[in-house]
C-alpha positions as CSV (number, residue, x, y, z in Angstrom):
1,X,63.3,80.7,-36.1
2,X,63.3,77.5,-38.2
3,X,66.7,77.2,-39.7
4,X,66.6,73.7,-41.1
5,X,63.9,71.5,-42.6
6,X,63.6,67.8,-43.5
7,X,65.9,66.3,-46.1
8,X,69.4,67.6,-46.6
9,X,68.7,70.5,-44.3
10,X,67.8,68.4,-41.3
11,X,70.3,69.2,-38.5
12,X,69.8,68.2,-34.9
13,X,70.6,64.4,-34.7
14,X,73.5,65.0,-32.3
15,X,75.4,68.1,-31.0
16,X,78.3,69.0,-28.8
17,X,80.2,72.1,-27.7
18,X,83.9,72.3,-28.2
19,X,85.5,75.5,-26.8
20,X,83.2,78.1,-28.2
21,X,82.0,76.2,-31.3
22,X,78.8,74.1,-31.5
23,X,79.0,71.1,-33.8
24,X,75.7,69.6,-35.0
25,X,75.1,66.4,-37.0
26,X,72.1,66.0,-39.3
27,X,71.1,62.5,-40.3
28,X,68.1,62.0,-42.6
29,X,66.7,58.8,-44.2
30,X,68.0,57.9,-47.6
31,X,64.9,56.1,-48.9
32,X,66.9,54.2,-51.6
33,X,69.5,52.6,-49.3
34,X,67.4,52.8,-46.1
35,X,70.5,54.3,-44.4
36,X,70.8,57.6,-42.5
37,X,73.7,59.6,-43.9
38,X,75.0,62.3,-41.6
39,X,76.3,65.7,-42.4
40,X,78.1,68.1,-40.1
41,X,77.6,71.8,-39.4
42,X,79.4,74.1,-37.0
43,X,78.8,77.6,-35.7
44,X,80.4,79.9,-33.0
45,X,78.0,79.6,-30.0
46,X,77.8,83.4,-29.8
47,X,76.4,83.4,-33.4
48,X,74.0,80.4,-33.2
49,X,71.0,82.5,-34.3
50,X,72.8,84.0,-37.3
51,X,72.3,81.5,-40.1
52,X,75.1,83.2,-42.2
53,X,77.6,82.2,-39.4
54,X,77.0,78.5,-39.9
55,X,79.5,76.4,-42.0
56,X,79.1,72.9,-43.3
57,X,81.8,70.2,-43.7
58,X,82.4,69.9,-47.4
59,X,85.1,67.2,-47.5
60,X,88.9,67.1,-47.6
61,X,89.2,69.3,-44.4
62,X,87.2,72.1,-45.9
63,X,84.1,74.0,-44.6
64,X,81.6,75.9,-46.7
65,X,78.9,78.4,-45.9
66,X,76.9,76.7,-48.7
67,X,74.8,73.9,-47.3
68,X,74.6,72.3,-50.8
69,X,78.3,71.7,-50.6
70,X,78.1,69.6,-47.4
71,X,79.4,66.0,-47.6
72,X,78.3,62.9,-45.7
73,X,80.7,62.1,-42.8
74,X,79.2,58.7,-41.9
75,X,75.9,56.8,-41.7
76,X,74.3,57.0,-38.3
77,X,70.7,57.7,-37.1
78,X,68.4,60.6,-36.6
79,X,68.9,60.4,-32.9
80,X,72.4,59.7,-31.6
81,X,75.3,60.9,-29.4
82,X,78.7,62.3,-30.3
83,X,81.2,63.2,-27.7
84,X,84.9,63.4,-27.1
85,X,86.3,60.6,-24.9
86,X,89.6,61.4,-23.2
87,X,89.9,57.7,-22.2
88,X,90.2,56.6,-25.9
89,X,91.5,60.0,-27.1
90,X,88.8,60.1,-29.8
91,X,85.4,61.4,-30.7
92,X,82.7,58.7,-30.2
93,X,79.4,58.4,-32.0
94,X,76.8,56.0,-30.5
95,X,73.5,55.2,-32.2
96,X,71.0,52.4,-32.9
97,X,71.4,50.8,-36.3
98,X,68.3,51.7,-38.2
99,X,65.6,48.9,-38.2
100,X,67.6,46.6,-36.0
101,X,68.4,45.7,-32.4
102,X,72.1,46.7,-32.7
103,X,73.7,49.6,-30.9
104,X,76.7,50.8,-32.8
105,X,79.8,52.9,-32.1
106,X,82.2,54.8,-34.4
107,X,85.4,56.7,-33.5
108,X,87.3,59.5,-35.1
109,X,90.2,61.9,-34.3
110,X,88.1,64.9,-35.4
111,X,84.4,65.8,-35.5
112,X,84.4,65.6,-39.3
113,X,86.2,62.3,-39.6
114,X,87.3,60.1,-41.1
115,X,85.1,57.9,-38.9
116,X,85.8,54.3,-38.2
117,X,83.6,51.5,-39.6
118,X,80.7,50.9,-37.2
119,X,81.3,48.5,-34.4
120,X,78.5,46.7,-32.6
121,X,78.6,47.6,-28.9
122,X,75.7,45.3,-28.0
123,X,72.5,43.7,-29.2
124,X,69.6,45.3,-27.3
125,X,66.8,43.3,-25.8
126,X,64.1,42.5,-28.3
127,X,60.9,44.6,-28.3
128,X,58.1,42.9,-26.5
129,X,55.8,43.4,-29.5
130,X,55.9,42.8,-33.2
131,X,56.3,46.6,-33.6
132,X,60.0,45.9,-34.3
133,X,63.4,47.2,-33.5
134,X,64.9,49.4,-30.8
135,X,65.4,53.1,-31.2
136,X,67.0,56.2,-29.6
137,X,70.3,54.7,-28.5
138,X,72.2,57.5,-26.7
139,X,75.4,57.7,-24.8
140,X,75.5,59.7,-21.6
141,X,79.2,60.9,-21.2
142,X,78.2,63.1,-18.3
143,X,77.7,59.9,-16.3
144,X,81.0,58.3,-17.3
145,X,83.1,56.7,-14.6
146,X,86.8,55.9,-14.2
147,X,88.0,58.7,-16.4
148,X,85.5,57.7,-19.2
149,X,86.4,53.9,-19.3
150,X,82.8,53.2,-18.3
151,X,80.0,54.8,-20.2
152,X,76.2,54.5,-20.0
153,X,73.9,54.0,-23.0
154,X,70.2,54.2,-23.0
155,X,67.8,52.9,-25.7
156,X,64.0,52.6,-26.1
157,X,62.1,49.4,-26.9
158,X,58.4,48.7,-27.3
159,X,56.7,46.8,-24.5
160,X,53.1,47.0,-25.8
161,X,51.1,48.9,-28.4
162,X,51.7,52.6,-27.6
163,X,54.0,51.8,-24.7
164,X,57.7,51.6,-24.4
165,X,60.5,51.5,-21.8
166,X,63.9,53.1,-21.6
167,X,66.7,50.7,-20.8
168,X,70.2,51.5,-19.4
169,X,73.3,49.6,-20.4
170,X,76.8,49.9,-18.9
171,X,79.6,49.7,-21.5
172,X,83.4,49.4,-20.9
173,X,85.5,51.1,-23.5
174,X,88.8,49.6,-24.6
175,X,91.8,52.0,-24.6
176,X,93.0,53.2,-28.0
């Protein structure tokens, strides 16, 4: 079943499971600002195929069953990672800044925010072609070391026309 379509209904940019609830971010291109505003949905994992069970963050701590009431929680990217870090006692979002070589991080005490301003984690190695920027920056919390102090981030970059590579970067988080 296709639940969501492009535009405001595009969910699937990042997801994580907390207890028995699935949280899913949807970030779609805003053509006017060239940013990718993200909205947040949640659903009990047992009801994931029941669209009427889904709720959408509507601001000020409220959730709504009406998708049209959803609010932007931060600007991210269509492909990103969100996870809870016990090392910094916060939710972390990692993504590549659209149309750049920057890998960004945001933090929040809750999945809906408020989220911190973006912080540049690192500048990725340039693409080997004129095809531009890097993409698909993702954190891999399942590979974390030292109680989450060390995380790993991958990103893609073009190496030739119709060819790319996946690069791995080690990042040390600072305690909260």
